[in-house]
C-alpha positions, 0 to 999 in steps of 0.5 A: 572738953578743953578746947584744942589750939594750934601754932599760928603760922606768924610766931612759928615764922619767928622760930624759923627767922631765929634759926635762920639767923645764928645759922648765918653767923660766919665762923673765924677766920682761923676755922679751916673750910669744910666741905658741904655735901647736898643732903636729900630732903625728906618729904613733909608727912602730915599723918591722918590720925582716922578721925572726922573732918568737915566736909560738905557744905561747911558755914562760916559765921564770923563774930566780931569783937570790936571796932572794926571799919565797913571796909576792914569787914569788908575785905574779910567777907569778900575773902570768905566769899572767894573759897567756894563761889558759886560757878557764875561768880567764880574769879575770871584770874588765876591763881585764885583764892578758890583755887588755893582751897581746892587743896583741901579737897585732897584730904580724904573724902572730898570738898569743903564747901564754904558758905558765908553764914550768919555775922554778929558785932559785938562793938560794946567789948562785952567781955572787955579788951583782955579775954581769956579761952573761955571768953572766945568759946562764949563768943563763939557761941553767940551764933548756931554751930551745926555743919559750921566754923564759928569765927571770932575776929577780934580789933586790934585794940583787944589782946586775947590770952597768949596773942603776940606770945604764942600765937596770931590765931587759933582753932579748936573745939567745945561741947554745945547742944542741951546736954552738952555732947554736940561737938562744934568747931570754932577758930580766933584771929586777932588784928595785931597792926597795934600790937605785933605787926612783926609778928603776926602780918610779916611780910607786910612788916619788919619781923621782930627778930631776924633778917630784916628785909624791907616789909611788903605792900599790902594788897588791900592797903591794912596791914593788920587786915592783910596780915588777919587774912593769913592767918585766918587762912591758916586756921580755916584750912586746919579747921577741916583738915583736922576739927578735933584733933584727930584728922591730919597733923604731924607732932603732938596733938596739943601743938600740931602743925597742920595743912598750912602752919606745916608750910610757915613762911612759904608764900611763893616760889623760892621761898626761904626763912625772911623771903616769902617767895617771888610773888605777883605785884600789882602795878598800880599800887605796888601791892605783893599778892599771889591769889585773886578774889571776888569784887577785884580783891587780892589777897596774899595767902600762905602755901598749903601742904599737898597730900598728893606730893607730900609738899608744901603747894604756894600758888606762884 
């Protein structure tokens, strides 16, 4: 079964930034002024296609491909643990990572409770540094896949097929088991720091195209990994609400707009192309964020489509 792919939030952001630049081009002085009329914005609707969703307890297994420092791994592990922390460990401060994730419970059939599962390290680049889609599926099969999302995380010096050209991360499904009939869900996100931070780590790096606003300070001090968090949040939300291409999405099933990718570039209130919106700022570091996590972590998370309001909902 061929894997399904989703567009990355960051790549879609480029298209919006380019469109914004073109629309901002001023007309000549000889052009007569035109009266502008307000157009009522139509609701954003992600249609449910009657397929299964990932609900209940969902294990997230991490496959680290290439060299990550212990600090980099801890930033991502703390994010995964912050999605559905036990009651005794919930973040004391709001807005939180878990309050962001709770929106996925509105997508029919109740909550998706995330639990961190196994971690597999491949620091020897067993498939090399240029990865094909088949390599990502092979890597995602390194750990168990029952009721799980197996996430492949590639280091900054690894170039999966299409990385920086059409995507910053993907999620999809494959077949496994003795008779190759059991479907499993996987995802991949790459560290873009050395290859395309303007595409996959915005707003922590200036975009390659469009309005050149100053980049924000990354909340964990790592442009590449803080960018990975944004894309990891995007593909995880897509994986639980549209795991097999028959859940919630808009547009073609091969390139769908999903729970977060439908809200590209929105991180706070008042967002518009090139401006992520009004965010919280850490007075000690100057870093921008909108979500508190476990162990005192701070993260910047993208807006998610709310099925109750048919609108993109940001945390701040």
